[in-house]
C-alpha positions as CSV (number, residue, x, y, z in Angstrom):
1,M,99.0,132.2,102.4
2,P,97.5,128.7,102.1
3,S,100.1,125.9,102.3
4,I,98.3,124.0,99.5
5,A,97.3,126.1,96.5
6,N,94.5,123.9,95.2
7,Y,92.1,121.6,97.0
8,R,89.6,121.5,94.1
9,G,89.5,118.1,92.5
10,I,89.9,114.5,93.7
11,I,92.0,113.7,96.8
12,P,92.4,110.0,97.6
13,A,92.6,109.0,101.2
14,I,95.4,106.4,100.6
15,S,95.2,102.8,101.8
16,C,98.2,101.5,103.8
17,P,99.7,98.3,102.4
18,F,101.0,95.8,104.9
19,T,103.4,92.9,104.6
20,A,102.2,89.4,105.5
21,D,103.4,89.9,109.0
22,H,101.6,93.3,109.4
23,R,104.4,95.7,108.9
24,I,104.1,98.8,106.8
25,D,105.0,97.8,103.3
26,E,107.1,100.8,102.2
27,P,107.7,99.7,98.5
28,A,104.0,99.0,98.0
29,L,103.0,102.3,99.7
30,R,105.4,104.2,97.5
31,K,104.1,102.5,94.4
32,L,100.5,103.2,95.3
33,A,101.2,106.9,96.1
34,S,103.0,107.3,92.8
35,W,100.2,105.6,90.9
36,L,97.6,107.8,92.4
37,A,99.5,111.0,91.8
38,G,99.8,110.0,88.1
39,H,96.1,110.5,87.5
40,D,95.1,113.8,85.9
41,G,92.5,115.2,88.3
42,V,94.1,114.1,91.6
43,V,95.3,117.2,93.3
44,A,96.6,115.9,96.6
45,V,96.9,112.6,98.6
46,M,95.8,112.2,102.2
47,T,97.5,109.8,104.6
48,N,96.2,108.3,107.9
49,G,92.5,108.3,107.1
50,H,90.1,105.6,108.1
51,T,90.9,103.9,104.7
52,G,94.5,103.9,105.8
53,E,93.6,101.8,108.9
54,V,94.8,104.7,111.0
55,F,93.5,103.2,114.2
56,S,95.8,100.2,113.8
57,L,98.9,102.5,113.5
58,T,101.0,103.8,116.4
59,P,101.9,107.5,116.4
60,A,105.3,106.7,115.1
61,E,103.8,104.6,112.3
62,R,101.4,107.4,111.3
63,A,104.3,109.8,110.9
64,E,106.2,107.1,109.0
65,V,103.3,106.6,106.5
66,T,103.3,110.4,105.9
67,R,107.0,110.5,105.5
68,I,107.0,107.7,102.9
69,V,104.2,109.2,100.9
70,A,105.5,112.8,101.1
71,D,109.0,111.6,100.1
72,E,107.6,109.7,97.1
73,L,105.5,112.6,96.0
74,R,108.0,115.4,96.7
75,G,107.9,118.0,93.9
76,R,104.8,116.3,92.4
77,M,101.9,116.7,94.8
78,P,101.1,117.8,98.3
79,V,100.3,115.4,101.1
80,I,97.6,115.9,103.8
81,S,97.9,113.9,107.0
82,S,95.0,113.2,109.3
83,I,95.1,114.0,113.0
84,V,93.3,111.4,115.0
85,C,93.7,112.1,118.7
86,E,91.8,112.6,121.9
87,G,93.3,115.7,123.6
88,L,95.0,119.0,122.9
89,A,98.5,118.0,123.9
90,E,98.4,114.7,122.0
91,A,97.0,116.5,118.9
92,A,99.7,119.1,119.0
93,E,102.4,116.3,119.2
94,H,100.8,114.6,116.2
95,A,100.6,117.8,114.2
96,R,104.3,118.5,114.8
97,A,105.2,115.0,113.8
98,A,103.2,115.2,110.6
99,Q,104.8,118.4,109.7
100,A,108.3,117.0,110.3
101,A,107.3,114.0,108.1
102,G,106.5,116.3,105.2
103,A,102.7,117.0,105.4
104,A,101.6,120.2,103.7
105,A,98.2,120.2,105.5
106,L,96.4,118.5,108.3
107,D,93.0,116.9,108.2
108,V,91.4,117.3,111.7
109,M,89.1,114.5,112.8
110,P,86.9,115.0,115.8
111,P,88.3,113.4,119.0
112,H,86.5,110.1,119.3
113,H,85.5,110.6,122.9
114,W,83.1,113.2,121.5
115,L,81.2,110.3,119.9
116,R,80.3,109.1,123.4
117,F,80.1,112.3,125.4
118,G,79.5,115.0,122.9
119,F,81.2,118.4,122.9
120,T,80.6,122.2,122.9
121,P,81.5,124.6,120.1
122,G,84.3,125.9,122.4
123,H,85.8,122.5,122.6
124,A,86.0,122.3,118.8
125,L,87.4,125.8,118.4
126,Q,90.1,125.1,121.1
127,Y,91.0,121.8,119.4
128,F,91.6,123.4,116.0
129,E,93.5,126.3,117.6
130,A,95.8,123.9,119.5
131,I,96.7,122.1,116.3
132,H,97.2,125.4,114.4
133,R,99.6,126.7,117.1
134,A,101.6,123.4,116.9
135,A,102.0,123.7,113.1
136,P,101.1,127.2,112.1
137,E,102.6,126.9,108.6
138,L,100.1,124.2,107.7
139,D,96.5,124.5,106.4
140,L,93.9,122.7,108.4
141,V,91.1,120.7,106.8
142,C,87.9,120.2,108.8
143,H,86.7,116.5,108.8
144,V,82.9,116.5,109.3
145,Y,81.4,113.4,110.8
146,P,77.9,112.0,110.1
147,A,74.9,113.9,111.4
148,W,73.7,111.0,113.5
149,T,76.9,111.0,115.7
150,R,77.4,113.1,118.8
151,A,80.6,114.5,117.1
152,S,78.5,116.2,114.3
153,Y,79.2,119.9,113.8
154,S,76.2,122.3,113.6
155,S,75.9,124.6,110.6
156,Q,76.7,127.6,112.9
157,L,79.9,126.0,114.1
158,L,80.9,125.1,110.6
159,A,80.5,128.8,109.6
160,E,82.7,129.8,112.6
161,L,85.3,127.3,111.5
162,A,85.1,128.6,107.9
163,R,86.0,132.1,109.2
164,L,89.3,130.8,110.6
165,P,92.1,132.0,108.3
166,Y,94.1,128.9,108.6
167,L,91.3,126.5,107.8
168,Q,91.2,126.0,104.1
169,A,88.9,123.1,103.3
170,F,86.1,120.9,104.6
171,K,85.8,117.1,104.2
172,V,82.1,116.7,104.5
173,G,80.3,113.4,105.2
174,Q,77.0,114.2,107.0
175,R,75.1,111.2,105.5
176,D,72.0,113.4,105.9
177,M,71.3,115.3,102.6
178,N,69.2,118.0,104.3
179,K,71.9,118.9,106.7
180,Y,74.5,118.5,104.0
181,A,72.8,121.2,101.9
182,R,72.4,123.5,104.9
183,D,76.0,123.1,105.9
184,I,77.3,123.8,102.4
185,Q,75.2,127.0,102.4
186,A,76.5,128.0,105.8
187,I,80.1,127.5,104.8
188,R,79.7,129.4,101.5
189,E,78.0,132.3,103.3
190,A,80.8,132.5,105.9
191,D,83.7,132.3,103.4
192,A,83.1,131.3,99.8
193,S,86.8,130.8,99.2
194,K,87.0,127.7,101.4
195,A,86.9,124.4,99.5
196,I,84.2,121.9,100.2
197,L,84.9,118.2,99.4
198,T,82.4,115.4,99.7
199,C,83.5,112.3,101.5
200,H,80.3,110.3,100.8
201,D,82.1,107.3,99.2
202,E,78.9,105.3,99.1
203,Y,76.8,107.9,97.1
204,L,79.2,110.0,95.2
205,L,77.0,111.3,92.4
206,A,74.2,112.4,94.7
207,S,76.7,114.4,96.9
208,M,78.8,115.8,94.0
209,V,75.8,117.7,92.4
210,Q,75.3,119.8,95.6
211,G,77.7,122.5,94.6
212,V,80.9,121.1,96.1
213,D,84.5,121.5,94.9
214,G,85.5,117.8,94.5
215,A,85.9,114.7,96.7
216,L,88.2,113.6,99.4
217,V,87.4,109.9,99.7
218,G,89.1,106.6,100.5
219,F,87.3,105.0,97.5
220,A,89.6,107.0,95.2
221,T,92.6,104.9,96.4
222,F,90.9,102.0,94.6
223,I,89.1,103.6,91.6
224,P,90.6,107.0,91.1
225,Q,89.9,107.3,87.3
226,L,86.3,106.4,87.6
227,I,85.8,109.0,90.3
228,I,87.7,111.6,88.3
229,D,85.5,110.7,85.3
230,L,82.4,111.2,87.5
231,W,83.6,114.5,88.8
232,N,84.5,115.8,85.3
233,A,81.0,114.9,84.1
234,V,79.4,116.7,87.0
235,K,81.5,119.8,86.5
236,A,80.5,119.8,82.8
237,G,76.8,119.5,83.7
238,D,76.6,116.2,81.7
239,L,74.1,114.3,83.9
240,K,73.7,111.5,81.4
241,K,77.4,110.8,81.3
242,A,77.7,111.1,85.1
243,M,74.9,108.6,85.6
244,A,76.7,106.2,83.2
245,V,79.9,106.5,85.2
246,Q,78.0,106.0,88.5
247,A,76.4,102.9,87.0
248,L,80.0,101.4,86.8
249,I,80.8,102.6,90.3
250,T,77.7,101.3,92.0
251,P,78.4,97.6,91.9
252,L,81.9,98.3,93.2
253,K,80.4,100.5,95.9
254,D,78.0,97.8,96.9
255,A,80.7,95.1,97.0
256,V,83.0,97.3,99.2
257,Y,80.5,99.1,101.4
258,G,77.7,96.6,101.4
259,G,75.0,99.2,101.0
260,G,76.1,101.0,104.2
261,E,78.7,103.5,105.4
262,P,82.5,102.8,105.5
263,T,83.6,100.4,108.2
264,G,86.9,98.6,109.0
265,E,85.7,95.6,107.1
266,A,84.7,97.8,104.1
267,H,88.3,99.0,104.0
268,A,89.4,95.3,104.0
269,R,87.0,94.6,101.1
270,M,88.5,97.6,99.3
271,K,91.9,96.1,99.7
272,G,90.5,92.9,98.3
273,G,89.2,94.8,95.3
274,M,92.5,96.6,94.8
275,Y,94.2,93.2,94.7
276,L,91.9,91.9,92.1
277,A,92.4,95.1,90.0
278,G,96.2,94.8,90.3
279,V,96.5,98.0,92.4
280,L,98.0,96.0,95.3
281,D,99.9,92.8,95.3
282,N,98.9,92.0,98.9
283,A,95.5,92.7,100.5
284,T,96.7,92.1,104.2
285,V,94.8,94.1,106.8
286,R,95.8,94.5,110.5
287,P,93.8,92.6,113.1
288,P,91.2,92.9,114.5
289,T,89.9,94.0,111.1
290,E,88.9,90.8,109.2
291,A,89.8,90.0,105.6
292,P,86.9,89.4,103.2
293,N,85.4,86.0,103.1
294,A,84.9,83.9,100.0
295,R,81.4,85.2,99.3
296,E,82.6,88.8,99.6
297,M,85.6,88.1,97.3
298,D,83.2,86.7,94.7
299,A,81.1,89.8,94.8
300,L,84.2,92.0,94.5
301,R,85.5,89.9,91.6
302,A,82.2,90.3,89.7
303,A,82.1,94.1,90.4
304,V,85.7,94.6,89.3
305,A,85.1,92.5,86.2
306,Q,81.9,94.5,85.2
307,A,84.0,97.8,85.5
308,G,86.7,96.3,83.2
309,L,89.3,96.5,85.9
310,S,90.2,92.8,86.4
311,R,93.9,92.0,86.5
312,R,93.7,88.7,88.5
């Protein structure tokens, strides 16, 4: 029995607000989580993703972020927590901590040493199994990295993962549309019940029309309603409306991501945009991530204004 009943829709990977002295800002995090959950079309919230500056958080802080969000959303919406680790024992510890903090499912990122050294299918299968054994009551979500990295999963491996009974969803971000289409087909053929969620923040419309079930993206922590509107238009087959919504999103996307993939500084720019839109009262990021410069803030201000979201 899945631990989350519905993955189909929009799942924001939540930003982590910090105080001016770089501590987790619990009141701001609670406010943001509650605001996101109030949008019709958001079906869950994910903590400890890249947008949440997970690499700046200690293991205890990661559990604390999940505890705060899960407590705030208790009875309203499930919380997924990302596992960002290097080895089996560490991943098992993080899984148990996330479960104790209130997570209903775990997003499994590839260990980052795979980016340098690569991996075998057996490594991946062992990694997922170790996390499952540590928290067997929780669903797992497979976080798929870009095709150009050495941590990219083959279509065959994704099919094997889709057959695991405890893996319920895929967060797919291949950044290669040919492989993206092949991978979606492989997952569907292996088990059509598994949810497939795009995480292509920087080209949402193009990736949504490939037959997926929604989006799990950090961009939705900033502009949830626009992304919900886009997804609803895609589901309805209304390409004209979808293109009109994407036209509002594109300047925001360009101001945040700069025409490229998500980066630490892109997440800092997103916080800057959230500040201008009144979503956050403090856009502090943790070093060494750098805050947007004046030129970047001007671009964000213009993009937020054209979307009708300006509050400052």
